[in-house]
Residue, then its C-alpha position, 0 to 999 in steps of 0.5 A: x606263626x601260621x595260625x597268626x597269618x591265617x587269622x590276619x588273612x581271614x580278617x583281610x578277606x572279610x574286610x574286602x568282602x564287606x567293602x564289596x558289598x557296601x560298594x554294590x549297595x551304593x551302586x544300587x542306591x545311586x540307580x534308584x533315582x529317588x526311589x525309596x529302597x529298604x535295606x532288605x530289598x538290596x539282597x533281592x535286587x542283587x540276586x535278580x541282577x546276577x540271575x537275569x530272567x529269574x522267576x518269582x518262584x525262584x527268588x522266593x525259594x532263594x530267600x525262603x519266603x512265599x512267591x506272594x511276598x516277592x511280589x512286592x519287589x515288582x515295582x523295582x523292575x518297572x522303575x527302571x532300576x534293573x536296566 
């Protein structure tokens, strides 16, 4: 019985987590004001929002890419998406 309760709890927590991710992504997309955002940009945007003032190098380390790869996200900061 305990194993069943754990499985159900785990599934419910997963559903809640996925719903929160979806809602965050929808909010970010709403703020884009017509800018074309790609699915791969959402994690980077979420990281930037949660770590205000983070450096390009820090963002690159978080996503295991080069700082030059992160430079492509720069247009989002200047497009008033991150207010």
